C-alpha positions as CSV (number, residue, x, y, z in Angstrom):
1,M,121.9,-6.7,51.2
2,S,124.5,-6.5,53.9
3,D,127.1,-6.5,51.1
4,F,126.5,-2.7,51.0
5,F,128.2,-2.4,54.4
6,Q,131.5,-3.5,52.8
7,K,131.3,-1.4,49.7
8,T,133.0,1.9,49.3
9,I,131.2,5.1,48.2
10,K,132.7,4.7,44.8
11,E,131.6,1.1,44.5
12,I,128.0,2.0,45.5
13,N,128.0,4.9,43.0
14,Q,129.2,2.6,40.2
15,G,126.6,-0.1,41.1
16,L,123.8,2.4,41.0
17,K,124.9,3.7,37.6
18,K,125.0,0.2,36.2
19,R,121.6,-0.5,38.0
20,S,123.1,-3.6,39.7
21,F,121.0,-2.5,42.7
22,S,118.8,0.5,43.6
23,A,119.0,3.3,46.0
24,L,115.9,1.8,47.7
25,D,117.8,-1.5,48.2
26,I,120.6,0.5,49.9
27,A,118.2,2.5,52.1
28,E,116.3,-0.6,53.2
29,S,119.5,-2.4,54.1
30,F,120.6,0.4,56.4
31,I,117.1,0.9,57.8
32,K,117.0,-2.7,58.8
33,E,120.1,-2.3,60.9
34,I,118.8,0.9,62.5
35,E,115.5,-0.7,63.5
36,K,117.2,-3.8,64.8
37,N,120.0,-2.2,66.9
38,N,119.6,1.6,67.4
39,D,117.5,1.3,70.6
40,F,120.5,-0.4,72.2
41,I,123.5,1.2,70.5
42,F,121.6,4.6,70.6
43,S,123.7,6.4,68.1
44,L,120.8,8.1,66.4
45,L,118.6,10.6,68.2
46,S,116.2,10.9,65.3
47,F,115.4,8.8,62.3
48,N,112.6,9.3,59.7
49,R,112.0,6.0,57.8
50,E,109.4,7.5,55.4
51,E,111.6,10.4,54.5
52,V,114.6,8.1,53.8
53,I,112.5,5.8,51.6
54,S,111.1,8.8,49.7
55,Q,114.6,10.2,49.0
56,A,115.8,6.8,47.8
57,K,112.8,6.4,45.4
58,E,113.5,9.9,43.9
59,I,117.1,8.9,43.2
60,D,116.0,5.7,41.5
61,K,113.7,7.8,39.3
62,E,116.6,10.0,38.3
63,I,118.7,6.9,37.5
64,A,115.8,5.5,35.4
65,R,115.7,8.8,33.5
66,K,119.4,8.1,32.7
67,K,120.5,11.2,34.6
68,D,124.1,11.4,35.6
69,I,124.1,11.1,39.4
70,P,126.5,12.8,41.8
71,I,129.1,10.8,43.8
72,L,127.1,10.7,47.0
73,S,123.7,9.9,45.4
74,G,121.9,7.3,47.5
75,I,124.7,7.2,50.1
76,P,123.2,7.2,53.6
77,S,124.7,9.7,56.0
78,A,124.3,10.5,59.7
79,I,124.7,14.1,61.0
80,K,126.0,15.1,64.4
81,D,123.1,16.9,66.2
82,N,125.0,20.2,66.5
83,I,124.7,20.8,62.7
84,L,121.6,22.5,61.6
85,M,119.1,20.9,59.2
86,K,116.1,23.1,58.2
87,G,112.8,22.1,59.6
88,G,114.2,19.4,62.0
89,K,115.2,19.3,65.6
90,T,118.8,20.2,66.4
91,T,119.4,19.6,70.1
92,A,123.2,19.6,70.4
93,G,122.6,16.8,72.9
94,S,121.1,19.2,75.4
95,K,117.7,19.7,77.2
96,M,118.3,23.5,76.5
97,L,117.5,22.9,72.8
98,E,115.2,19.9,73.2
99,N,112.5,21.4,71.0
100,Y,114.6,23.7,68.9
101,I,113.7,23.5,65.1
102,A,116.5,24.6,62.8
103,P,115.5,27.6,60.6
104,Y,118.0,26.8,57.9
105,D,120.5,24.2,56.6
106,A,124.1,24.4,57.5
107,T,126.4,24.9,54.5
108,V,127.7,21.3,54.8
109,I,124.1,20.0,54.7
110,K,123.4,22.0,51.6
111,K,126.5,20.5,50.0
112,I,125.9,16.9,50.8
113,K,122.3,17.2,49.8
114,K,123.4,18.7,46.4
115,A,125.8,15.7,46.1
116,G,122.8,13.4,46.6
117,S,123.4,11.9,50.0
118,I,120.3,10.5,51.9
119,I,120.4,11.9,55.4
120,I,119.4,9.0,57.7
121,G,119.2,11.0,60.9
122,K,120.8,13.1,63.6
123,A,123.5,11.5,65.7
124,N,123.9,11.6,69.5
125,M,126.7,13.6,71.0
126,D,128.1,14.9,74.3
127,E,126.1,17.9,75.2
128,F,127.2,21.0,73.2
129,A,130.2,18.8,72.1
130,M,131.7,18.8,75.5
131,G,133.1,15.4,76.3
132,S,135.2,12.4,75.1
133,S,132.8,9.5,75.6
134,T,129.2,10.5,74.5
135,E,128.1,9.8,78.1
136,H,127.2,13.5,78.6
137,S,124.3,13.6,76.2
138,A,121.0,14.7,77.9
139,Y,119.2,11.9,76.0
140,G,121.3,8.8,76.9
141,V,124.6,7.1,76.5
142,T,125.8,5.8,73.1
143,R,127.5,2.4,73.0
144,N,130.6,1.3,71.0
145,P,129.5,-1.2,68.3
146,L,132.8,-3.0,68.7
147,N,132.1,-3.8,72.3
148,T,128.8,-2.4,73.7
149,D,130.2,-2.3,77.3
150,L,132.6,0.4,76.1
151,V,132.2,4.1,75.1
152,P,132.5,5.1,71.4
153,G,134.5,8.2,72.2
154,G,133.3,11.7,71.9
155,S,132.0,14.2,71.4
156,S,131.1,12.8,67.9
157,G,130.5,9.3,69.4
158,G,127.0,9.0,67.9
159,S,128.4,9.8,64.4
160,A,131.1,7.2,64.8
161,A,128.8,4.6,66.2
162,A,126.4,5.1,63.4
163,V,129.0,4.3,60.8
164,A,130.5,1.4,62.8
165,A,127.1,-0.1,63.4
166,N,126.1,0.1,59.7
167,F,123.4,2.7,60.3
168,S,125.0,5.0,57.8
169,C,127.8,4.8,55.2
170,F,129.4,8.0,56.4
171,A,128.8,10.6,59.1
172,L,129.6,14.2,59.7
173,G,131.0,15.3,63.1
174,S,132.7,18.3,64.6
175,D,136.3,18.3,66.0
176,T,137.2,20.9,68.6
177,G,139.9,19.0,70.5
178,G,139.8,15.6,68.9
179,S,136.0,14.9,68.8
180,I,136.2,13.3,65.3
181,R,139.5,11.6,65.5
182,Q,139.2,10.0,69.0
183,P,135.8,8.4,68.2
184,A,137.2,7.2,64.9
185,S,140.1,5.6,66.8
186,F,137.7,3.9,69.4
187,C,135.3,2.6,66.7
188,G,137.9,1.4,64.2
189,L,137.1,4.1,61.6
190,V,138.8,6.9,59.6
191,G,138.1,10.4,60.9
192,L,139.3,13.7,59.4
193,K,139.8,17.0,61.2
194,P,140.4,19.4,58.3
195,T,142.5,22.6,58.3
196,Y,140.7,25.4,60.2
197,G,138.8,27.2,57.5
198,A,138.8,24.4,54.9
199,V,135.1,23.6,55.7
200,S,132.4,26.2,56.5
201,R,131.2,26.3,60.1
202,Y,128.0,28.2,59.1
203,G,125.2,26.3,60.7
204,L,127.4,24.5,63.3
205,I,126.3,25.3,66.9
206,A,129.4,26.9,68.2
207,M,131.4,25.5,71.1
208,A,134.8,27.1,70.8
209,S,134.9,29.2,67.6
210,S,138.6,29.3,67.0
211,L,138.9,25.5,67.4
212,D,135.7,24.0,65.9
213,Q,135.8,22.3,62.5
214,I,133.4,19.9,60.7
215,G,134.7,16.7,59.1
216,P,133.8,13.2,58.0
217,L,133.8,9.8,59.7
218,T,134.1,6.9,57.3
219,K,135.2,3.2,57.0
220,N,138.1,4.0,54.7
221,V,140.4,6.8,53.6
222,E,139.0,7.0,50.1
223,D,135.5,7.7,51.4
224,A,136.8,10.4,53.8
225,K,138.4,12.1,50.8
226,I,135.2,12.0,48.7
227,V,133.1,13.5,51.5
228,F,135.8,16.1,52.3
229,K,135.8,17.2,48.7
230,A,132.0,17.5,48.8
231,I,131.9,19.7,51.9
232,S,135.1,21.8,51.6
233,G,135.6,25.2,50.1
234,K,134.9,28.9,50.6
235,D,131.6,30.0,52.0
236,K,130.5,33.7,52.0
237,M,128.4,32.9,55.1
238,D,131.5,32.0,57.1
239,S,134.2,34.8,57.2
240,T,136.8,32.3,58.6
241,S,136.4,29.9,55.6
242,A,139.3,29.9,53.2
243,D,139.3,30.1,49.4
244,Y,140.4,26.5,49.0
245,T,139.9,23.9,46.4
246,F,141.0,20.4,47.0
247,K,143.3,18.8,44.5
248,D,144.8,15.3,44.6
249,S,148.5,15.1,45.4
250,D,150.8,14.2,42.5
251,K,153.7,13.6,44.8
252,D,155.5,10.2,45.1
253,V,154.2,8.9,48.5
254,K,157.6,7.3,49.3
255,N,159.2,10.7,49.1
256,F,157.3,12.0,52.1
257,R,159.5,12.7,55.1
258,I,157.6,11.4,58.1
259,G,158.2,12.9,61.6
260,I,157.7,11.0,64.8
261,P,157.4,13.4,67.8
262,E,159.3,12.1,70.8
263,E,157.0,13.9,73.2
264,Y,154.0,11.8,72.2
265,F,155.7,8.7,73.6
266,K,157.1,9.9,76.9
267,K,154.2,9.2,79.3
268,G,150.5,8.7,79.6
269,I,150.2,6.3,76.8
270,D,148.8,2.8,77.4
271,K,151.4,0.1,76.8
272,N,149.2,-1.9,74.3
273,V,148.5,1.2,72.3
274,E,152.2,2.2,72.2
275,E,153.2,-1.3,71.0
276,K,150.7,-1.1,68.1
277,I,151.8,2.4,67.2
278,E,155.5,1.4,67.2
279,E,154.7,-1.7,65.0
280,A,152.9,0.6,62.5
281,I,155.9,2.9,62.4
282,V,158.2,0.0,61.8
283,A,155.9,-1.2,59.0
284,A,156.0,2.2,57.3
285,E,159.8,2.3,57.6
286,K,160.1,-1.2,56.0
287,E,158.0,0.1,53.1
288,G,160.7,2.7,52.4
289,F,159.2,5.8,54.1
290,K,161.8,8.3,55.4
291,I,161.2,8.2,59.2
292,K,162.7,11.0,61.3
293,R,162.4,11.4,65.1
294,I,161.5,15.1,65.8
295,S,160.7,17.2,68.8
296,L,157.6,19.3,69.5
297,P,158.9,20.8,72.8
298,Y,155.7,22.7,73.7
299,T,153.5,19.6,73.4
300,E,153.1,19.3,77.2
301,Y,151.3,22.7,77.3
302,A,148.8,21.8,74.6
303,L,146.2,20.3,76.9
304,P,146.3,23.0,79.6
305,V,146.2,25.7,76.8
306,Y,143.2,23.9,75.3
307,Y,141.4,23.7,78.6
308,I,141.8,27.5,79.1
309,I,141.0,28.7,75.6
310,S,138.2,26.3,75.0
311,P,136.2,27.0,78.2
312,S,136.8,30.7,77.7
313,E,135.2,30.6,74.2
314,I,132.5,28.3,75.5
315,S,131.4,30.8,78.3
316,A,131.1,33.5,75.6
317,N,129.3,31.3,73.1
318,L,126.8,29.8,75.5
319,A,125.8,33.1,77.0
320,R,123.1,33.3,74.4
321,Y,121.2,30.4,76.1
322,D,119.5,32.7,78.6
323,G,115.9,31.3,78.5
324,L,114.7,34.4,76.6
325,R,115.6,34.3,72.9
326,Y,115.2,30.6,72.1
327,G,115.5,27.2,73.7
328,L,114.3,26.1,77.2
329,S,112.6,29.0,79.1
330,K,111.7,28.8,82.8
331,E,109.7,31.4,84.7
332,G,111.2,33.4,87.6
333,K,110.2,36.4,89.7
334,D,112.8,38.5,88.0
335,L,115.2,38.4,85.0
336,S,118.1,36.9,87.1
337,E,116.0,34.1,88.5
338,R,114.7,33.3,85.0
339,Y,118.2,33.0,83.7
340,F,119.2,30.8,86.7
341,N,116.1,28.5,86.4
342,S,116.5,28.1,82.6
343,R,120.2,27.2,82.8
344,K,119.8,25.0,85.9
345,D,117.3,22.8,84.1
346,G,118.6,23.1,80.6
347,L,122.3,22.5,81.0
348,G,124.2,19.5,82.2
349,V,126.9,19.2,84.7
350,E,129.9,19.1,82.3
351,V,128.5,22.2,80.4
352,K,128.1,24.1,83.6
353,R,131.6,23.1,84.7
354,R,133.2,24.4,81.5
355,I,131.2,27.7,81.5
356,S,132.3,28.2,85.1
357,L,136.0,27.6,84.1
358,G,135.7,29.9,81.2
359,S,134.0,32.7,83.1
360,Y,136.8,32.5,85.7
361,T,139.6,32.6,83.2
362,L,138.1,35.7,81.5
363,S,137.2,37.5,84.7
364,A,138.9,40.7,85.8
365,G,142.1,40.0,87.7
366,Y,142.5,36.5,86.0
367,Y,142.4,37.3,82.3
368,D,146.1,38.1,82.1
369,A,147.2,35.2,84.3
370,Y,145.2,32.6,82.4
371,Y,143.6,33.5,79.0
372,K,146.3,35.9,77.8
373,K,149.1,33.4,78.9
374,A,147.3,30.6,77.1
375,Q,147.1,32.6,73.9
376,Q,150.8,33.3,74.2
377,A,151.5,29.6,74.7
378,R,149.3,28.9,71.7
379,S,151.7,30.9,69.6
380,L,154.6,28.7,70.8
381,I,152.7,25.5,70.0
382,I,151.9,26.8,66.5
383,N,155.5,27.7,66.0
384,D,156.5,24.2,67.1
385,F,154.5,22.7,64.3
386,K,155.7,25.3,61.7
387,E,159.3,24.5,62.5
388,A,158.7,20.7,62.4
389,F,157.2,21.1,58.9
390,Q,160.4,22.7,57.7
391,E,162.1,19.3,58.4
392,V,159.2,16.8,57.5
393,D,156.1,16.7,55.3
394,L,153.9,14.7,57.7
395,I,153.8,13.8,61.4
396,L,152.7,10.4,62.8
397,A,151.3,10.3,66.3
398,P,148.9,8.2,68.4
399,T,145.3,9.4,68.3
400,S,144.3,8.3,71.8
401,P,146.5,7.4,74.7
402,T,144.2,4.5,75.6
403,L,141.8,1.9,74.2
404,P,138.1,2.6,74.6
405,F,137.1,2.5,78.3
406,K,134.1,1.2,80.0
407,I,130.9,3.1,80.2
408,G,130.9,4.9,83.5
409,E,134.6,4.3,84.2
410,K,135.6,8.0,83.8
411,A,132.3,9.7,84.0
412,K,132.9,11.2,87.5
413,D,136.5,12.0,86.9
414,P,136.7,15.1,84.6
415,L,140.5,15.2,84.6
416,A,140.8,11.6,83.5
417,M,138.3,12.3,80.7
418,Y,140.2,15.5,79.7
419,L,143.4,13.5,79.2
420,S,141.7,11.6,76.4
421,D,142.5,14.7,74.3
422,I,146.2,14.8,75.1
423,F,147.3,13.8,71.6
424,T,144.6,15.6,69.6
425,A,144.2,19.0,71.1
426,G,147.4,20.4,69.8
427,V,146.2,20.0,66.2
428,N,143.2,22.2,66.9
429,I,145.2,24.8,68.7
430,A,147.4,25.1,65.7
431,G,144.5,24.8,63.2
432,L,146.2,21.9,61.3
433,P,144.6,19.1,59.4
434,A,144.9,15.5,60.7
435,I,143.3,12.2,59.9
436,S,143.0,9.2,62.3
437,L,143.0,5.7,60.8
438,P,143.3,2.2,62.3
439,C,146.9,1.0,62.5
440,G,146.3,-2.2,64.5
441,K,144.2,-4.1,67.0
442,V,144.3,-5.2,70.6
443,G,141.8,-8.1,70.7
444,N,138.8,-6.8,68.7
445,L,139.5,-3.2,69.7
446,S,141.1,-0.8,67.2
447,V,144.1,1.4,67.8
448,G,144.2,4.7,65.8
449,M,147.1,6.6,64.4
450,Q,147.1,10.3,63.4
451,V,148.6,11.6,60.2
452,I,149.1,15.3,60.7
453,G,149.9,17.7,57.9
454,S,150.7,21.3,57.4
455,Y,148.0,23.9,56.5
456,F,145.7,22.9,53.6
457,K,147.9,19.8,52.9
458,E,144.9,17.4,53.1
459,S,146.0,16.0,49.7
460,D,149.3,14.9,51.2
461,I,147.5,13.4,54.2
462,F,145.1,11.4,52.1
463,K,147.9,10.2,49.8
464,A,150.0,8.9,52.7
465,A,146.9,7.6,54.7
466,E,145.7,5.5,51.7
467,Y,149.1,3.9,51.5
468,F,149.3,3.3,55.3
469,E,145.8,1.8,55.2
470,K,147.0,-0.9,52.9
471,I,150.2,-1.8,54.8
472,W,148.6,-1.6,58.3
473,K,145.9,-4.0,57.3
474,K,148.4,-6.7,56.4
């Protein structure tokens, strides 16, 4: 049964069509792992065994009737708990939404259901997607399946751990400053942050609306491409979604010009990580890729810009959690006290910290000095990337400056935690697509490399990443 954990989505799909095994066989295999290990790993907040079995049996009936099945039929998936699923709890990792029942399906949920995926459960996350370790969930810490003393990354750490622990074949997460790519790096997976607008955000609980994007976490590049194709495209319910249809690249992969930004190797990167990244670049060069050293001069401002714009949008988006409309509601002698009591008990320390930061940067007297300046710097960062893509087709960069760290090691040091986003935040600021994939190991821990592309160039990213995947595994 465990053979399913090594199979790709395409291999499982072909096996189901040939009736080499059943959807029920697949479901039971993953259920066994969940029931054995989830209490300790704690990647899933919810799991409905009966519902999973029921869905698998329905798919087997369709196959028995010789119906042609979609590519994701019978494929178990985990969903980050900030993506709405009708009739089920969606907590966003927060006590504020502990008993919130989603009234509708997010667009991405509708799409993967249509494609036949069996949704195993909702994945743990940093509260309201604010964190880089999945230690900030109100419901408990998620452990890294590669080493359970370490964090799985965040904020989509539950999604990453679910795939790495064989609880699901793929997972959906959200990426606001690296929250898909960094957990992918920490857990030895592939994680895609699509172009802003390539995937609908309808039904995603908003953190920072100009930065958020939903994407897949998988065990290989081909699976990430399959899931992305299933969830991408224009959605009338999301005005920021683009009229976009994915098509495979027909370019010769060896003709891609690959840029290596010097600013990503100047400081702050762990020596072991840097060595593996450099080895991967050398391996790509030996394969005949055209490698060019480039400069992204405004890189150093990406993190401070992110931590002004993101909290500003957070403070606006989270204003709706007032204890009146929905979510946790506490009594008070007046409206002000009711607001205070509901937020005091409903929101965690990190969420309160970012709301406070955002309220400050948007306040009278500080708006021009902080938020406006950050938006101006954002334009310079965007222009950096645009100019770079005049010279190169793709950019290679580290995903995380460090290997996974110990649970509790950075929990009380917000600045150290924020630095985890140093190589990923710029992509979100510019709205670009990027994929993280393993490029080497230090012991049994994985090192991730980002392949960054220009707008809506996911096809080029996948083409190069599939090739890199082969050479970096040698």
